[in-house]
N, C-alpha and C positions, 0 to 999 in steps of 0.2 A: 502855461499848460492848463491851469484851472479855467482860464477865460475861454480857451478853445473847446474844452469839454462842455462847459455851460452853454456856449454858443451852439454846439452840435445838438445838445439836448433840447434847447429851445426850438431849433429848426425841426427836429423830429416831432416834437409835440405840436408845433404849428401845422406840419403837413398831416399829422394824424387828425387834428381838428378839421382841417380842410377836407380830408377824405371822408369823414363821417358826417360832416354838416354841409356837404355839397347839396345845393338846391335841387339838382336833377335826380341823383341816385343815392343820396345820403341816407334816406329813410330805409331803403332796402338793405343797404350795407349795415346799418345799425341793427335791423331785425335779424339779419344773417349772423352777425357777430353775437347777438344775444342768444340765438339758438345754439350756436356752436359752443359758447361758453357754458350754457346749461347742460349740454350733452357731455362736455368734458367733466363737469362737476359730478354728474350722475355716474359716469363710468368710473371716476376716481373713487366715489363712495362705494360703488359695487365692488371694486377691486379691494378696497380696504376691508369691507365686510367679509369677502371670500377669504382673504388672508387671515382675518381674525377667527373665522370658523375653522379654517385649516389648523391654525395654531392650537385652538381649543381642543379639536379632536385628537391632535397629536399628543397633547398633554394628557387627555383622557386615556388614550391608548397606552401611554407609558405607565399611567396609574394601574391599568388592568394588568400589564405585564409584571409590574412589581407585586401586585396582589397575587397573581398566579405563582410567581417565584416564591413568595413567602408562604403560600398555602401548602406547597409541596413539602415544606420543612416541618409543618405542624401535624401532618397526617400520621396516624399510627400504622404500624405494620399490619397488613391484612391477615385474616385468619387463614387456615389451611384450605378450607373450601373455596374461598375467593381466589387463592393462589392457583388451585387446580383449574378453576374456570378460566382464569387469565391464560394459563399455559395452554390449556386445551384450545382456546380460541386462536392463540398464536401459532401453535404447531399444526393444527388441523386446517389452517388457512390455505396451505399449499396442497398440491395434488399428490404429494409424496407418500402420504400415509392415510390409510383408511381409518375410520373412527374406532372400529373394533380391534384393529391390529395392535394398538398400543394402549396400555393401562397407565393412567396418570394418578399418582398419589402424592400427598404432601404430608411430611411428618416433621413437626416443629419448625416449619418454615423451609424445609429441605424438599426439593421436588425430585421425585423418583419416577422414571419412565421405565416401564417393563413391556417387552414385546418385541416383535420382529417385523420389519417392513419388507424384507426380501433382499436387501443389499446392505453391506456394511457401511458403505459411504453415506447412504441415506440415514442409517442409524446415527452415524457420527454427526451429520448435518442437523438432525433433529435435536441431538443432545446439545449442540452448540447454539441452536436457535432458541433454546429454552430461556425465557427472560429471567435474568438474575438480579435486575435492579428494581424490581417491582415492589420491594419492601420485604421480600422473603430472605432467608439465609442464603439462598442461591442454589446453583446446581453446578456440578463439576463432572465432566464427562469421563467415564471409565467403562467403555463398552466392552463386553466380552465378545470376541470374534467367534465365528462359527467353528473354528478348530479348538476352542476352549473346552476343556473337559466338562461335560454336563450340558453344554449348549446344544449338542446334537440330540440328546435325550429329551430335553425339555423344550427346545426350540425357543429359548428366551434369551434376550440380550438385556442387560441391566444398564441403564444410564442413570447416574445419580451421584450423590456425593454430598459433602458438607463444606460450607465455607463460613468463615467467621462472620458474626454479625457486625455491622458498622456501628 
């Protein structure tokens, strides 16, 4: 078996030598083989470089994700004025409530919304959309409906409440 394999290898090597060192067209074949081998090596190095850059950017991105995840744990709870601004930007983003229709306060991290938008469902929706995970104590909805005593006189619905700090 070994003899047969060595004989085949020698025949392949001899035909390769005859192919490249042919007096008529061997020079052109050698030049073409040299060009193709150079192009293959260039493409291979470019692929390796691209994969290296991709891997490095993925590792950098994972580092940024870890940094952002850890940064959120070290932040202090925002003060009441910051909470009011955050809630105002969240609630007033939609077209449901005008800016003067609802008064937003924060007391010891508890967000209190006072005012009427015109419909009870919108009042409930605004109370639920109040961000409670922003670092404050939170908000819990307890809307007084229009038939609640005193709501007709003042025209005010109160959304607010207290939640334990984490």
